[in-house]
N, C-alpha and C positions, 0 to 999 in steps of 0.2 A: 932275163927278166927286165921289164921296163922299169924306169925310175918311178913312175906313178902307176900303181896297180889298176887304176881306173882307165888308163889309156889303152889297154889291150883286152878285148872282150874274152879272149881265151885264157887269160891269166887266172890263176887260183888266188882268191882273195879272202880276207877275213872281215866280216862285219861285226863290230862291237856296238851294241845298242842298249840304251836305257829307255824303256817304254813307260810313259806316265799316263795315268787315267784310272778308270775302273778296270784294272787288269789282274787283280787278285781275287780269289774265291769265285771265279767265273769260268774256270777251265782253260784259262789263257795258256798256261804252261803246257798242258797236255795237247791242246790243239796246235800249239807251236811245234811240239815234237812231231805230231802227225804230219803237218805241212812240210817241215824240214825233211822228214823221211820220204815223203812223196817226191821231193825235189832232189833227194840224194845228198843232202848237206850233212856235215858233221859239226858238232859243237855242243853247247849247253844252254839251258835256260834255267833261271832261278828267280825266286821272290827275293826282293831286297827289303831290308827293314823299314825303309821309308815309304813302302807301298807301291813302288815301281817294280818292274820286272827287268832283269838283266839278261841279255842274249849275246852269245858269241856263236857265229855261224861261219863255216868255211866251205868253199866250193868254187866252181867256175864263176867268173864275174857275172855273166849273164843270168845265171841261176840265182846267185846271191841278190842281184838287183830285183829279180822277180819276187824273191822272198821278202826283201825290203818293202816292195810295193804292197805285198799282201799284209804286212804289219800295219799299214796305214789304211787298209781297205775295210769296207763293211763286213768282209768275210772273217776278219779277226774277231775273236770273242770279246765280250765286254765293251768298253768304250775307250779307245785310244785318243788321248788328248795331244800327246806329242811323242816324238821319237828323237832322242839325242843320239847321234851315231857317228862312228868314224870307220873308215875303210883302211886296211893295210894289207900287206902280203900275208898269205896263208902260211901257217907254220906246220901243218899236218900233225898237230898235237892231239887230235881226236880221231877215234875209230868209228864213232857213231854219234847220234844226237840224242841227248838225254836230259832229264830234269836232275839238277843237283841242288843240294840244300846248303 
């Protein structure tokens, strides 16, 4: 593995993101599960108490970057004002992508 997971496009990475905006009660979590499933990612999405949505997504770096771009696109439901994120090495902790509470 490379020192920085963003240096190797074939590397499996983990995106941890907090999405702020009008992202609760608009189908954001379920559309996120749908998009992650289309891309073959694993992880979770949840509503946070502060009105944001928390996401953990793992997969090949190029696919995770495509997913990250989707989060900021007009294709994402609701209105995304900001995405606070970090990338790290994938841990293979997930077998699918699902909504958690």
